[in-house]
N, C-alpha and C positions, 0 to 999 in steps of 0.2 A: 763191234759197232756196225749198224746197218748203214746202207748208202744214204738213207733219209737223214739219219743223225749226222753223218759226215757232211752232207749238204747244208744242214741247218747250222752246224758248227762253223763251216766255212763262211756262210752268209753273215753270221754274228761277228766273226773275226773281221770280216771285211767292213761291216758297219762300224765296229769299234775303231778300227784303224782310220777310216774316213772321218769319224767323229773327232778323233785325236788331232788329225791334221787340220780339220775345220776349226776346232777350238784354238789351236795354236795360231793359225793364220789370222783369224778374226779377233782374237782376244788376248791370249797369254803372251804372244810375241810383242804386244804393245803395252799391256797393262799388267804389272805384277799383282798377285793376289793370293788366294787360298791361305790367308794369314794364320789360320789355326793349324794348318798342315806344315807350314814352313819351319817352325821351331823344331819339330820332330825330324824333318828331312835334313835340315842343316846340322842338327846334333848328330844324326847318324852319319852324315857325310864327314864331319870332323873326326868322328871316331874311326871310321873305316879308312880314311885317306891320310889322317895325320896322327892317329892314336890319341886324340884329345878326349878326355872324360866329358861326355855330353852334359853332365850335371855340374861341371866346374864353372868357375867365374869366367874363365877364358872362353868357353863355349857360349855362355850366356851373353857375353859382350859381342861375340861374333854374330850371334843370332840377332841381337838388337841392332847392330849396325846394318845387317842385311835387310831388316824390315824397316827401320826408321831412318837409316843413313847416319845414325848417331847412337849414343847410349840413351837408354830410356830414362825419363825422369821418374821420380818417386810416385807421381800420380798416375803414371801410365802402366799398362800391362807390361809386366817384366819379361814376358815371353820365355819362360823357363822351359826346359825340355820336359820335365814333370810327367813322364810316362815310364812304365816299367822298361828296364833295359832291353828286354827281348824284343821291343819294338824295332830295334836296329836290324834284327834279322829279316823282318818283313820288308824293310826299306832298302836292304842291301843292293837289289838290282837297279835302284834308281840313283845311287850316289854318284855315278860317273857321268850323268847326263846334265846338261845345262838346265837351270831352273825353269825357264819358259816352257821347255818340252816336258819336264817333270810335272809342272803344274797342269799342262794339258792332259797328260796321261792320267794324273790323279783325279782331276775333275770328271773326266769321262768315266773312270773306274767307279767313282762314287755314284754317278748317275745310273750306270748300268747295275750297280749293286742294289740301289733302291728299287729299280724296276724288277729285278730278279727276286728281291726279298718280298715284294708285294705279291708276285705270282706264287711264290712258295707259301706265303701266308694264306692265300686263298685255297691252295691245295691242302695245307694243314687243317683248315677249317672245313674242308669238303664243301666248298661253296662254288659249284659250277655257275658260270655267268654266260649270258648271251654275248656274242661278239661286241655289240655296241656298248654294253655296260662294262665289259672288260677293258675296252679301249678307253672309255671314260675314266675308269678306275686307275689305269696306268698313267693317264694324263694328269689326274688329280695327284697321284703319287709323286709327280715331278714338280708341279707348280704350286702345290699347297705350301704355305709359308714355311713351315718347319723343314720341309724337304728341300725347297729352293735354297734356304739359308744353309742347310747342310752341304749342298753342292757348292755353293759360292765360296764358303769358308774352307772347303776341302776337309770337312770334319770326318774323323775316323768313325763317327757314329753311324755312317752309312754302311761301313763294313761290319760293325758290331751288330747292327740289325740283321744283316744278311746271315752272319754266323749264328746268331741267336735263333732265328726262325729255322735255319738249316739244322741246328741241333735238335729242336723240337720235332721237326719233320723226320729226321733220322731216327729218333726214338720211336716215333709212330710206326716207322717202317722196319723197326728192329735192327737198325744198323748202328749198333751201340758203340763200336770203336770209332766210327766217324763222328758220332754225336759227342763222345768224350773229347776228341780233338777240337771240335768246333766250340764246345763250351769253354775250354781252356783259352782259346783265341779271344773270346770275349773279354777276358781279364786284361787285355791290352788297354782297355778303358774301364777300369774296375768299378767306377761310380755308376756304370750302366748295368752291371750284372752282379753286384755284391750281395743282393738278396736272392737272385735267381740261382746262383751256385748252390747254396745250402738247401734251397727248396728242392732242386732236382736231385741232390744227393740223398736227401731224406726219402724222396720218392723211390729212388733207385735201390736203396737198402731195403725198403719195404717190399719192393717188387723182385728183389734178388737179381737185379740186373748188374751183376758183378763186372761184366765186360765193360760196361759204361763207366762204372766207378774206376776200374783199373786203367782204362784208356785216359780218363781225365787226370787221374793221379800221375800216370806215367808221362803224359805229355807235359804236364806242369813241372814234373821233376826234371825232364830233359831241358826245358827252356830255362828253368832256374839254375840248373847245374852249369850249363854253358854260359849263362850270364855271369855267374860267380867266377868261372874259369877265365873269362875275358876281362872282367872288371870286378874284383873282389869286394869293392866298396859300394857297389851299385845300390844295394838295398837301403843302407843308411842314408845315402845321398837322395835316393828317390823319396823316402819318408820325409826327409827334411824339406824337400821342395813341396811335397803335398801339404805339409803342415804350414808352410809359408804361403801357399797359394791363396787362402782367403784374405791375406793382408793386402793384396792388390787387385782383388776382384770385387765387384760392387754388389751384384744381386745374388741373394742366397736362394733357398728353396722356396716353393710356393707357400709353405707354412711361414717362412720368414717374411715374405711379402705381406702376408696378412697380419702377423703378430709383431713384426718389427718395422714395417713401413706404413701400412694404412692404419693399424691400430697399435701404435707403438707403446701405449699404456699397458698392453698385455705383457710385452717383454719376453725374455727368455723362459721364465717359468711356465708360461702358457704354451710356448712353442715346444718345450721339452715334454710337457704333459700330453700334448696332441701327438707328438712322435711316439711316446710310450703307448698311447691308446691305439694308434694305428698298428704298431708292431704287435701288440697283444691280439688285436683282431686278426692280423695276418698269421700269427702262430696258431690261433684257434682254427683257422682254415687249413693250415699246413698239416694238422693232425689227421686230416682225411686223405692226404696225398698218397700214402703207402697203399691204399686200397683201390686206387683209381687207375684204370688203364689210360695210356696216353691218347687214346682215341676218344675218350669221354669229354663231352662239353664241360662237365664239372671240373675236370682236370685243367682244361684250357681257361676256365673262369678263374681258378685259383692262380694259375700262372699269370694271367692277365692282371689280376689284382696285385700280384707281386711286383709286376713291372710298373704299375701306376704308383704304388706306394714307394717304390725305389726313387722315383723322380720327385715325389712330394716331400720326402723327409731328408734327403741328402743335403749336407751342409751347403754345397755349391753344385748347382746343376746348370743346364743350358737348354734353350728351346730346341737346339739341334738334337739333344739327347732324347727328346720326346718322341722321336720316330719309332722307338721300340714299343711305344704305346699304340701303334697302329694295329698290333695283334689284338688287344682287347677292343679297340675301336671297330675293327672289322668283325669281331665276334658280335658286337652290338648291332652293327649294320646288317649282318647276315640274318640275325633274329628279326629285325624290322622287315627285311625283304620277305621273310617266310611267314610271319605272323600278323602283319598289318596289311589291310586292304590297299592295293596299289603300292605295295612295299618297295618294289623296284624303282618306281617313280620317286618315292620319298628319298631313297638312297641317292638317286641322281640329283635331286634338289639339294640334298645335304652337301654333295660335292661342290656344287656351284656356290651355295650360301657360305660354306666354311672357307672357301678360297677368298671370296670378297671380304668376309668379316675379318679374317686374320690379317690380311694385307692392309685393310683399312685401319684396323687397330694399330698396327705397327707404324703406318705412315702418319697417322694423326698424333701419335704419342711419342714418336722418336725424339730423343734428346741428343742433338749433335750426331754422333755416329753410334750411339748406344741405344739398345732396346730399353723401353720403359718397363719397370717391374710388372705392370699390369699384363704384359704379353705372356707372362709366366703362368697366369691363372686359368684361363678358360679351358684348355684341353684337359689337364689332369683333374681339375675339380669337377667339370661336367661329366667326364668319364667315370670318376669315382661315384658320383651320384647315380649315373646310369647303371653301374654295376651293382650298387647297393639296392636300387629299386627293382632290378630284374634278376636278382641272383637265383630266385626259385625257378626261373625259366630254364636255366642251364642244368638243373638237376633232372629235368624231364624234357630233353630236347626233342624237337620234331625230327622225323626221318628226312634224310637228305639223299639226293641222287648219288650214285656211286661212280657215275661216268667221270672219267678224267678228261677235262677239256684243256689241260695245260701241258699236255705231252708227257 
């Protein structure tokens, strides 16, 4: 490691530490939060410190009392652990710390993860930016509605996005073992990567990237084996909580918002028909994956389409999960910047307009402390239209500079 890299690492560590202290002093020491993170942390703490099954009723009641100060009513979020058991391995370093400090550490970690993930996305897309546009992009990446909500709630989605784009970049750089490990880590929140995993495995088999396949399989085997060793019943308990999850959540997928909320006369048959149509479209695209190098825009287009359809069809999603769609979004924005006159200015205007629109939509439609279903529609549907309209462009991409402006 060079002196320059050591200096940069030291500065980042200092900035991270100061940020944690600042968030603790100004926020988390006074106001408990990160409600999407707390059930996982508390479940892990109960397991490591008291040997309590995080899926058990005992754990659930302890989590509810920690969040609500009482047991949850049937109309409220039941705040189950509802994550794969190997999540407790990730949270092990935090279980001995008081929650206000844990919350500060986690919120800053998610914020840093988002910033790093966006930098890696730009590197993945080979999109060098001027310093002013890069600064604006990173600012957008923090205060855009879906990003800010991810940070405030302490959503694992921030880490999933980082691991996901890190996996794609590692494949591009032929670091297949690292890519396999990162792909497996994304399964901590499987609803965000359940289509990406088979897509990349299909690609890897076609490309004969056996080290990637072996790394993903081996990492999964280790995590699952240790999970069964520590809690033999975890898989059935996890599945039971996943199946029960829709019973206490309100908003479904964007397709459900259309067919079950706004046009309820369509009902489940139309929703299932649309899901089938999108999956068939995706399978048709996947057939091309084995012949595409990971540096090709066509490869990135198919992966981006996979991430969009993931969020469109899943039974239950969240606007925080949408941040993985920043990969296809930046693919579209890069194309605009390269092919449209004054493209860079249009990208900057998009940043400002999208921030105002998404936050205004949320504030105007909010119902109590719940998002309105309409907030689930703009990003995935507009992106899906953009990808469909411009799919030919990524078959014959324009040349891009090779200079690396991101270190």
